[in-house]
Structures are given as structure tokens and as C-alpha cells.
C-alpha positions in Angstrom: -10.3 10.0 13.7 -9.6 11.0 10.2 -8.6 7.6 8.7 -7.8 4.2 9.9 -5.3 1.8 8.4 -5.0 -1.9 9.5 -2.2 -4.2 8.5 0.9 -6.3 9.3 4.1 -4.5 10.3 7.4 -5.4 8.8 10.8 -3.9 9.2 12.5 -3.8 5.8 16.2 -4.2 5.1 16.6 -3.2 1.4 20.0 -3.7 -0.2 21.4 -2.9 -3.7 23.9 -5.7 -4.5 25.7 -6.7 -7.7 25.1 -10.3 -6.9 23.5 -12.6 -4.4 26.1 -14.8 -2.6 25.6 -18.5 -2.1 27.3 -21.2 -0.1 30.5 -19.7 1.5 30.7 -16.8 -0.9 30.6 -13.2 0.3 29.5 -10.0 -1.5 29.5 -6.3 -0.6 26.3 -4.3 -1.1 26.5 -1.0 -2.9 23.8 0.7 -0.8 21.1 -0.1 1.8 18.1 1.3 3.6 16.3 0.2 6.8 12.7 1.2 7.2 9.1 0.4 8.2 7.4 -2.0 5.9 4.1 -3.8 5.3 1.4 -2.9 2.8 -1.1 -0.9 4.9 1.6 0.3 7.3 3.6 1.9 4.5 0.4 3.3 3.0 -0.3 4.9 6.4 3.1 6.5 6.5 2.6 7.8 3.0 -0.7 9.4 4.0 0.9 11.0 7.0 3.8 12.4 4.9 1.1 14.1 2.7 -0.2 16.0 5.7 -2.8 13.7 7.4 -2.9 11.9 10.7 -4.0 8.3 10.1 -4.5 6.0 13.0 -2.9 2.6 12.5 -3.8 -0.8 13.9 -0.5 -2.7 13.5 1.3 -5.7 14.8 4.0 -4.7 17.4 6.4 -6.9 19.3 8.2 -6.0 22.5 11.7 -6.3 20.9 14.2 -3.8 19.6 12.6 -3.9 16.1 9.2 -3.2 17.6 10.7 -0.3 19.6 12.3 1.1 16.4 9.0 0.9 14.6 7.2 2.8 17.3 9.9 5.5 17.2 9.4 5.8 13.4 5.6 6.2 13.9 6.2 8.9 16.5 8.3 10.9 14.1 5.3 10.9 11.7 2.7 11.6 14.5 0.9 8.3 13.6 -1.2 7.0 16.5 -0.4 3.3 16.8 -3.0 0.9 18.2 -0.8 -2.1 18.8 -1.8 -5.7 18.4 0.9 -7.6 20.2 2.9 -10.4 18.6 5.9 -12.3 20.1 8.5 -11.3 17.4 8.7 -8.5 14.9 8.4 -9.4 11.2 11.3 -8.8 8.9 11.8 -8.5 5.2 15.1 -8.6 3.2 14.5 -6.9 -0.2 16.9 -7.1 -3.2 15.9 -4.7 -6.0 17.3 -5.4 -9.4 16.4 -4.1 -12.9 13.0 -3.0 -12.0 12.1 -6.1 -10.0 12.6 -7.0 -6.3 13.2 -10.3 -4.6 11.9 -10.5 -1.1 12.6 -12.9 1.8 10.3 -12.6 4.7 10.0 -13.9 8.3 6.5 -13.2 9.6 4.8 -13.5 13.0 1.1 -13.2 12.6 0.1 -15.1 15.7 -1.7 -12.4 17.6 -1.3 -12.6 21.4 -4.4 -10.5 22.0 -7.7 -9.5 20.3 -7.7 -6.5 18.0 -8.0 -3.1 19.7 -11.6 -1.8 20.1 -11.7 1.8 18.9 -14.3 4.6 18.6 -14.1 5.4 14.9 -17.1 7.8 14.8 -16.3 10.5 12.2 -13.7 8.3 10.5 -13.6 9.3 6.8 -11.7 6.3 5.3 -10.5 2.8 6.1 -7.7 1.1 4.3 -6.9 -2.6 4.6 -4.3 -5.0 3.3 -6.2 -8.3 4.2 -4.1 -9.0 7.3 -5.8 -9.0 10.7 -8.9 -10.1 8.9 -11.0 -10.2 12.1 -10.2 -6.5 12.7 -10.6 -5.7 9.0 -14.1 -7.2 8.9 -15.2 -5.6 12.1 -14.1 -2.0 11.1 -15.3 -2.4 7.5 -18.8 -3.2 8.7 -18.8 -0.2 11.0 -17.5 2.1 8.2 -20.2 0.8 5.8 -22.8 1.7 8.4 -21.3 5.2 8.8 -20.9 5.7 5.0 -17.1 6.0 5.3 -14.9 5.0 2.4 -13.5 1.5 2.6 -10.4 0.6 0.6 -8.3 -2.5 0.2 -4.9 -3.4 -1.2 -5.5 -6.9 -2.5 -2.0 -8.1 -2.8 -2.7 -11.8 -2.4 -5.5 -14.2 -1.6 -6.0 -14.3 2.2 -8.6 -15.9 4.5 -12.1 -14.4 4.0 -11.0 -12.2 1.0 -14.3 -12.9 -0.7 -16.3 -11.8 2.4 -14.2 -8.7 3.0 -14.5 -7.5 -0.6 -18.2 -7.4 -0.1 -17.6 -4.4 2.3 -15.2 -2.5 0.1 -15.7 0.6 -2.0 -12.3 0.8 -3.7 -10.4 -2.4 -4.4 -7.0 -2.2 -6.1 -5.5 -5.6 -6.4 -2.3 -7.1 -7.7 -1.8 -9.4 -10.6 -0.8 -12.1 -8.1 -4.4 -12.2 -6.9 -5.6 -12.8 -10.4 -3.2 -15.7 -10.7 -4.2 -17.2 -7.4 -7.9 -17.0 -8.3 -7.2 -18.2 -11.9 -8.9 -15.1 -13.3 -7.9 -13.0 -16.3 -7.6 -9.2 -15.8 -11.1 -8.6 -17.2 -12.6 -11.4 -15.2 -11.0 -10.0 -12.0 -12.6 -6.6 -12.7 -16.0 -8.3 -13.3 -15.5 -10.2 -10.0 -14.8 -7.0 -8.1 -17.9 -5.4 -9.6 -19.9 -8.5 -8.5 -18.8 -7.9 -5.0 -20.1 -4.4 -5.0 -16.8 -2.5 -5.3 -17.6 0.9 -6.8 -14.0 1.3 -8.0 -11.8 -1.6 -9.0 -8.3 -1.9 -10.4 -5.3 -4.2 -11.1 -1.8 -2.8 -10.7 0.5 -4.0 -13.4 3.9 -2.5 -12.7 5.4 -0.6 -15.6 2.1 -1.2 -17.5 0.3 1.0 -15.0 -3.2 0.0 -13.9 -6.3 -1.5 -15.6 -9.4 -0.2 -13.7 -13.0 0.8 -13.9 -14.4 4.1 -12.8 -17.7 5.2 -11.1 -19.6 4.4 -14.3 -18.1 0.9 -14.6 -16.1 1.9 -17.7 -12.9 -0.2 -18.0 -9.8 1.8 -18.9 -6.0 1.9 -18.6 -4.0 4.3 -16.5 -0.5 4.1 -17.9 2.5 4.3 -15.6 4.6 7.5 -15.8 7.7 6.9 -18.0 10.4 7.2 -15.4 13.7 6.4 -17.3 15.1 3.0 -16.5 18.4 4.5 -15.3 16.5 6.4 -12.6 14.6 3.4 -11.3 16.2 2.4 -8.0 13.7 0.4 -6.0 10.2 -0.6 -7.0 9.3 -2.2 -3.7 6.7 -0.3 -1.7 5.5 1.7 -4.8 2.1 0.0 -4.7 1.7 0.7 -1.0 2.6 4.4 -1.5 0.1 4.5 -4.4 -2.6 3.4 -1.9 -1.6 5.8 0.8 -1.5 8.7 -1.7 -5.0 8.1 -3.1 -6.4 7.9 0.4 -4.7 11.2 1.2 -6.1 12.7 -2.0 -9.6 11.4 -1.1 -9.4 12.9 2.4 -8.7 16.3 0.9 -11.1 16.1 -2.1 -13.8 13.5 -1.3 -16.1 14.7 -4.1 -13.4 14.5 -6.8 -13.6 11.9 -9.5 -11.5 8.8 -8.8 -9.4 9.3 -11.8 -8.0 12.5 -10.2 -7.1 10.6 -7.0 -5.3 7.9 -9.1 -3.4 10.5 -11.1 -2.1 11.9 -7.8 -1.2 8.5 -6.6 0.5 7.5 -9.8 2.9 10.4 -9.4 3.6 9.3 -5.8 4.6 5.9 -7.1 6.8 7.4 -9.7 8.7 9.3 -6.9 9.0 6.1 -4.8 10.7 4.0 -7.4 13.5 6.6 -7.7 14.4 6.2 -4.0 15.9 3.3 -2.0 13.6 2.1 0.8 10.1 3.0 1.9 11.0 6.0 4.1 13.1 7.8 1.5 10.4 7.0 -1.1 7.6 8.9 0.8 6.7 11.9 -1.4 5.6 15.3 -0.3 2.9 17.2 -2.2 5.7 19.2 -3.9 7.4 15.9 -5.0 4.1 14.7 -6.5 3.6 18.0 -8.4 7.2 17.7 -9.7 6.6 14.2 -10.9 3.5 15.3 -12.7 5.2 18.3 -14.3 8.2 16.2 -15.5 6.5 13.0 -16.7 2.8 13.7 -17.5 2.1 14.2 -21.2 -1.3 14.4 -23.0 -1.1 10.8 -24.2 -0.7 9.6 -20.6 -3.9 11.3 -19.4 -7.3 9.6 -19.4 -9.9 10.4 -22.0 
């Protein structure tokens, strides 16, 4: 096993619409996309698109959405270790002016225990805080095996504090700062106190505030994609995570700033495409984003 991802599966319906109807009103969308979704799930697909074969512990229902998800995973050669739920989870996403409104229906009532896997030789584990029992179990094993552990801290979930104590690379959202009533700097200090070697806070168009291997706090600006080219920002953070895991798998001894530069370009590609699947970059796409948008002032010291 090269890498293991653990998360909650969604199927995403993303629509570009001039307005949101209410009451008995009707509106016609300008465009739409239907794709896999979920934080760690999308990250796993991004990692696979970049040439790797991540295993994925994901929620799967025996319904037509679940069958569609498994078909998508087969197309990317992602081994799925299903944790059964009764109904598939669904997201409706409405991107607009660099933001995105999301309405979700989620089934996280697991019908069975998490799958027990042999992860000997696994190089990296990526989590999104869902399936926390599985997350804790495999994070503890990876720590003993000296495999990289990573988390997308999108929101405060059960046992987040405990889980962070097993994480090497923690990249969290501003929402977590708000939920924990911590400033950006306080959040980075908190991540350091939990033993995270690398910590960061994603901040949309402002990029990421983070600390490196030495503990030095710095800012990684977002690439300046022109506003007229921004189509859909949903999933950009998930693809960021999947891309830095892919970069780490290829160059485990590289400095983390290099992994994040690679991932930043992956996010820049995503926001120019509608839906998660269309937004998965290849290595050539990432190189093109870096060539077009990277300038000396956007590079770290």
C-alpha cells in the first residue's frame, strides 16, 4: 500500500446559476457537473490523477449513487475499502463570485466497523476527521511505522484534539479557527503544541499562513488567477491536500515548501474548472499553472 486516505463520501451536484429560485419560482442553470465529493475522497482522486494508487476507506451505500461512486473509483484504479451506510451522501453546490454555497445531506451512521487492513509499507495517511475511530486506529499504526500522517482540518469534529496529537502535517481551514475561538497565530501555536511538524491555515484568495520544519511562520500567497477565469472554488482545498501527498510520495526528502508550491498550482487549476473531476490536474497542468502564474514575489524567501 502506497498511501491510505480515510473520509466521508459525497456525490456532488455543482451548478452555475444566475439566481437561486425560491417559493414557486424556477430558474435555468447555465452549466452543471456531477462528480465524487468529500474532503479526503477528493484528495485521493487528485493523488490518483497525479500517478499514484491510493487506497481509500470511504462510506458507500448500496444505492445508485453508491454504484456510481464505485464506477468512478474504478476508472482511477483506486482500491475502495467500503464502510457501509444506508444512503449515499449528497451535496448541492452553487459557485458564485469566488464563493460557493453548499447544501448537504449526510449519512454517517456506519452499519459496520471500519475495515481492518494490512498497511505495512504505507508511506502516507491522509484524513479529514470523519470516521474518527478508523482515523485514530490507522494514525497510531502509521506513527509506529514512521509513515507520514496528514489531516485536512476543515471543521471541529469529535476527538479532533486527540487526533491532532498523531499528525505530522495539519492544514486546517479558517472555520476551525472560528469554532475554537483562536486567531490565526494562536491556531498555529496550538498545532505546534499538539506536535504537528508542519501546520497551516488555508485562507482562500489570501493563500496559506503556515510554519515550516523549523517552526518559522510565513505566508504562501495564492496564485493570481484572474477573476474572470475563476469558475468553481469548491474542492480546491481538497485537491491541494491530494497534490501535496502526491508530491511527498515522489520526493519524501524534499522541503515542505516545495510540496506546497506544487499543491498551490494544483488548486489554481481546480478553480478554473467546474466540479471536482474536471478540476483534477495532471502534472502537465500543474507545470503550466506554475509557468503562467508564478512570479518571484510569490515565491517564499
